[in-house]
Residue, then its C-alpha position, 0 to 999 in steps of 0.5 A: x640887947x634889951x630893946x629891939x632896933x628892928x633893922x632900922x624901925x624899933x619894935x616893942x619888946x618885952x623887957x625893954x624899959x622904954x616903949x618910945x625911944x628917942x630917935x635921932x642922929x648921933x652927931x658926936x660922941x665925946x667922952x661919956x656923952x652923945x650929941x643927938x639931933x632928934x628926928x621924925x620919920x615921914x612916909x609916903x602919905x598925906x603928911x609926907x606929901x605936904x612936908x615935901x610940897x612945902x619945901x620943894x622936895x622930891x615926892x614920893x620919897x625915894x626910900x618910901x620915907x624921909x628922916x627930918x630934924x625935929x626940935x633942938x639937939x640934946x646931949x645924953x650921958x652914956x653911963x657904964x653898962x649901956x648896951x650899944x648895937x650896930x648894923x651897918x656903919x658901926x661895922x659889926x661884921x654882920x651887915x644888915x643885922x643888929x648886933x651888940x658891939x662896944x660903945x667905944x666902937x660906936x664912938x669911933x664910928x661917930x667920930x670917923x663920920x664926923x671927921x669926913x663931914x658925914x651927918x652922924x648915925x641914925x640911932x635909937x636911944x632907950x632910957x630907964x627913967x633918965x638913965x640911957x640903957x641902950x644906944x642902937x644904930x638904925x639902918x636906914x637905906 
């Protein structure tokens, strides 16, 4: 895989064409495109505390971070040759380990979660220009 999902928190890697992936929940995978709700991650710091206080949320955050929606949902084409990876939900056979999988398996997992009313898969999307090159599940406990 050209880019490093970093076990849920992407890391810079030489050879990855995109230093700042789009992070979001993949809520649908239709044919050759994904629907993504962008998100940002808040931590147990002043910004996180202010966000929680404004919304009456538990603080400090139970897992030391909280993912929250940011901006409108987007659709992203998944061209042939896109690298797809999974860690937990995509059931790669190696729990808690980033592994290359098929994009078809990723799509089936998204649709299974969608059918059960789940929120989608927390994911990173890396681009080379406007072309998606890697779609990775991000494990967030």
